[in-house]
Phi, psi and omega in degrees: 000134183297135175299151178226175185292332177294321179293320179295319177297320180297325178301317178298314182297328181270352182078018178274127181292141184259131181254134181221135173225155175275157172211148183230358180212165185301309187292320177295317179301320181296318180293313181296319179297317180296331180288345175099019177297137184290317180224144176244133181248123168275088187277153176289357171300342178298339176304319181270309189281335181252329185249350175079013176291162180285322184225161178293338181289350185278345186280146183261166177297318180300320179292318178299323179294320179297313183288323177298317179297317180296314181296319183301330181288346179257001185252128176245328189244321185289153172281125186261123180247140176240134175289139170273121186289168181307132179069015174266350182222006182260000187268297176202166186296321182295319178294321179297314180299318178301312181292319179297319179297324178297319179293322177295317178296333178283351175126354179288149174265343181202165177237159176235138176222154186263151170099178183210025178296168178303321179296317180297316180299315179294325179294316179300315178302314182297317181293311183293326177292339177262017173081018180252111179296142186230138171251132176272172181210116182231177185086230173285122180244107187307328180293340181258022186303324180291320179289327182278346178079028177115186181281087185242143176299139180249145178079046182275000175220165186300320181300314182291325178298318179294327177293317178296322178299315178300319178295319179297320178295323176298317179295319177300313181293333179282344176125358178300141178263354176196159178226128173277133175246116184247131176052053176244135178307145188305315182293327176293317178295325177297315180300314181296316181300319181290334182276342184261149173264349175260158183293144168257138178243115185268146169219104189071031182234021175080182191269356186271354177292162180289339179203177181226147174228140173222159176282125186301323180295333177287313183288336178274350181067040184258327182261126187240010180294320171199157180237114178298146179303325187275357185265113176279127181267118183266344181207178176227072181298331178303314180290322180295314179299318179300313182297318180295317180296319178297317180296320178298313180301318180297317181295321179292314183294327180268005178062027173280332177240137356277150177274177177297323180294337182260013180237161177261148184234147172281152174286169187299322181295317181288328176296321180293319177299319182295321178297324182289345178285346183287000000 
């Protein structure tokens, strides 16, 4: 049975840690889902790790819909969240609802959006009142990278932590069922988590959050443009893929592949007919 927001809320109440990973294609989503991840995020990080763009702001709504649809076909159990891409929710509420509905129709169970401006708060209210579950995102918000001046830790002093807490409470009161905290010091994230009745999902925010999210390409060691400090690498698929591709090229060039077992054969009668065509 597919996870839902009520189950995720119950995890917080019971003190059970929530697991979240990103996925961008059918086969990866199927593997992650089978492993028992609670929520899968079709993150706008796919702009960089899957499409090779420089920033997450480069991805379009049409591209997000394609990837959300692909991932949804591989998910049976996890709650599926889709990121709303840059400028898909900052214009007006009607445009936001339209785009959010498209992501839901593509297979998402919920959407995620960044920030806490007055427009965002009103947008969250509008979405949740229209039956669309929403996850907030505070701390380092990649879509605001130009305004923030790069990949910088957010909430490095008590004053800023209390401001982020206030923003998180606004998102909670507007209807968000969870909030992602990115690149926030651990003690600050702990303070925010304790103040909220909805789950916090940390990414580079320490162990005190109610759950954790990482980019699957980072933990698999597949994306090598940069490695965040907070991303634990569990494998090195980049090296494995390289080795397999090299072995394949060698086998083809030396005519080891394909073998007779990996080829199809004519029966003797048809082979004889073919010989007679000469």
